[in-house]
Each structure stands twice: as structure tokens, then as C-alpha cells.
C-alpha positions as CSV (number, residue, x, y, z in Angstrom):
1,M,158.7,25.0,102.7
2,M,155.3,25.5,101.1
3,T,155.2,25.1,97.4
4,A,153.3,27.5,95.1
5,D,150.9,24.7,94.2
6,K,150.1,24.0,97.8
7,L,149.5,27.7,98.5
8,R,147.3,27.8,95.5
9,Q,145.3,24.9,96.8
10,Y,144.8,26.5,100.2
11,R,143.7,29.7,98.6
12,Q,141.2,27.9,96.4
13,S,139.7,26.3,99.5
14,I,139.5,29.7,101.1
15,D,137.8,31.2,98.0
16,N,135.3,28.3,98.0
17,I,134.5,28.9,101.7
18,D,134.2,32.6,101.2
19,A,131.7,32.0,98.3
20,A,129.7,29.7,100.5
21,L,129.6,32.3,103.3
22,V,128.3,34.9,100.9
23,Y,125.5,32.7,99.7
24,L,124.6,31.7,103.2
25,L,124.5,35.3,104.3
26,A,122.3,36.1,101.3
27,E,119.9,33.3,102.3
28,R,119.9,34.5,105.9
29,F,119.1,38.1,104.9
30,K,116.2,36.9,102.7
31,V,114.7,35.3,105.8
32,T,115.4,38.2,108.0
33,Q,113.8,40.6,105.4
34,A,110.6,38.5,105.7
35,V,110.8,38.7,109.5
36,G,111.2,42.5,109.2
37,Q,108.2,42.7,107.0
38,Y,106.2,40.6,109.4
39,K,107.3,42.8,112.4
40,A,106.4,46.0,110.5
41,E,103.0,44.7,109.5
42,N,102.3,43.6,113.1
43,A,103.7,46.7,114.9
44,L,106.5,44.7,116.5
45,P,109.8,46.3,117.4
46,A,112.7,46.0,115.0
47,A,115.0,44.7,117.8
48,D,114.4,41.7,120.1
49,P,117.1,41.9,122.7
50,T,116.0,38.6,124.4
51,R,116.3,36.7,121.1
52,E,119.6,38.5,120.3
53,D,121.1,37.5,123.6
54,A,120.0,33.9,123.3
55,Q,121.4,33.7,119.7
56,I,124.7,35.2,120.9
57,A,125.0,32.7,123.8
58,R,124.1,29.8,121.5
59,L,126.6,30.7,118.9
60,R,129.3,31.4,121.5
61,T,128.8,27.8,122.6
62,L,129.0,26.5,119.0
63,A,132.1,28.5,118.5
64,V,133.8,26.8,121.5
65,E,132.7,23.4,120.1
66,A,134.1,24.3,116.7
67,D,137.4,25.6,118.2
68,L,136.7,29.2,117.0
69,D,137.2,32.2,119.2
70,P,133.8,33.0,120.8
71,D,134.6,36.7,121.1
72,F,135.2,36.9,117.3
73,T,132.0,34.9,116.8
74,E,130.0,37.3,118.9
75,K,131.5,40.4,117.1
76,F,130.6,38.8,113.8
77,L,127.1,38.0,114.9
78,R,126.6,41.4,116.5
79,F,127.6,43.0,113.1
80,I,124.9,40.9,111.4
81,I,122.3,41.6,114.0
82,D,122.9,45.3,113.8
83,E,122.5,45.2,110.0
84,V,119.3,43.2,110.3
85,I,117.9,45.7,112.8
86,R,118.8,48.5,110.5
87,H,116.9,46.7,107.7
88,H,113.9,46.1,109.9
89,T,113.8,49.7,110.9
90,Q,113.9,50.8,107.3
91,I,111.1,48.4,106.4
92,K,108.9,49.8,109.2
93,S,109.7,53.3,108.0
94,D,108.8,52.5,104.4
95,L,105.4,51.1,105.5
96,G,104.8,54.4,107.3
């Protein structure tokens, strides 16, 4: 049976990992905002399906290596990519 202290320790670890994920996502979005700015200034499309497909394939492989469900990983990455494309489209629209 799990003690309350053990459960608290697990939850603290989860909280720490969640915090790290938030900060990593923030850093990722800072970089993708710069990419969006570059794309807008150089009349490049917001989406890059070839790059997206390559990233998904690469991260599916990493997921398998990490013993993580690759389908979940793809869904998670697709959510992030869709948000990045939305940001890039907005940046392009803001520049006129």
C-alpha cells in the first residue's frame, strides 16, 4: 500500500516535470516566434509540411526509444505545430 508521503513525493516529481515542460515550451515558442517573423519578412508560407512531416517522424522514433506512445507524441506535436502555424499566420497578417 502506498503511503501518503510516497504519494506526495511522486506528485512533487510530477509538479517539477510539469514546470520544466512549461519553461521548455516557452523557450520553444520564443524561437518559433522568431521563425514566424523571419517567414513573414521574407514572404515564406506559415506552414512547412515537409519540415512538419520530418519532425513528426523524428519524434515518433524518439518516442519509441523513450518507451512513450508514438501516437500520443504525434498528437502532442501536432497540437504544438498547429499553434505555431497560427502564430506565424498572425505575424504575417500583422505585418500586412
